[in-house]
VOGU-3710 file (C-alpha; in Angstrom, 3 decimals, decimal comma):
1> mdskelasiv> 98,681/59,047/21,948  100,527/55,781/22,485  103,940/55,280/24,013  105,675/55,271/20,628  104,276/58,770/19,822  105,392/59,964/23,292  108,873/58,575/22,711  109,137/60,447/19,383  108,206/63,701/21,123  111,114/63,127/23,492
11> aesngrfvsv> 113,444/62,114/20,670  112,578/65,342/18,703  112,965/67,661/21,740  116,303/68,955/20,348  118,092/69,306/23,767  115,251/71,084/25,495  114,246/70,138/29,023  111,625/67,389/29,091  109,701/65,770/31,972  109,022/62,186/31,380
21> tfikkdgter> 106,867/59,783/33,420  107,480/56,131/32,810  107,442/52,651/34,386  110,876/51,477/35,534  112,100/47,998/35,044  111,130/47,102/38,644  107,504/48,163/37,959  107,556/51,470/39,790  106,559/54,730/38,286  109,149/57,522/37,950
31> tmlcrlgvtk> 109,109/61,114/36,735  112,383/62,471/35,494  113,461/65,860/34,234  115,933/65,131/31,451  117,529/66,299/28,230  118,920/64,700/25,122  122,217/65,557/23,547  124,260/66,188/26,717  127,878/65,216/26,109  129,698/66,807/28,965
41> ylkggtskld> 129,874/63,698/31,152  130,643/61,098/28,494  133,671/58,949/29,336  134,132/57,189/25,957  132,888/53,942/24,478  129,588/53,393/22,767  126,166/52,567/24,136  125,265/48,891/23,959  121,512/49,555/24,357  119,137/48,965/21,523
51> adkyltvfdv> 118,331/52,477/20,315  114,957/51,232/18,906  113,873/50,116/22,421  115,567/52,661/24,677  116,055/56,486/24,862  119,341/57,416/26,461  118,785/60,773/28,306  120,608/62,879/30,847  118,950/63,061/34,161  119,317/66,789/35,175
61> kkeeyrainr> 118,786/66,291/38,929  121,091/63,246/39,395  123,552/64,392/36,714  123,715/60,923/35,204  122,748/59,199/32,078  119,572/57,090/32,165  117,809/54,772/29,731  114,041/54,950/29,273  112,153/52,053/27,704  110,125/53,595/24,817
71> etilsvklag> 107,245/51,212/25,463  106,652/52,239/29,124  106,342/55,993/28,775  103,196/57,283/30,270  103,428/61,029/29,883  105,692/63,760/28,537  105,835/67,492/29,363  107,570/69,690/26,900  107,433/73,454/26,612  104,450/73,754/28,925
81> ttyvqeat> 102,390/71,103/27,028  101,629/67,744/28,639  101,141/64,735/26,396  99,516/61,678/28,032  99,193/58,129/26,887  95,628/57,187/26,159  94,154/54,383/28,207  93,626/51,190/26,119
//
């Protein structure tokens, strides 16, 4: 799988809990437990991020919204199945 396929798995998770491992902007690796579709903490306004490049998710542990670059996703764990990016 490549990072685009992994991003589509997250995008199609339908609000279920997903563990995503990705490379942050500063180059470090991070694993985050997150969900899509959380609206409880929204304060208004619209996202200015490019939806084609970033996934906006809700970090369950920090209770804040985060953006994940679709191109830097390394692995996704959903419903007990782990999907890993293939080495190129």
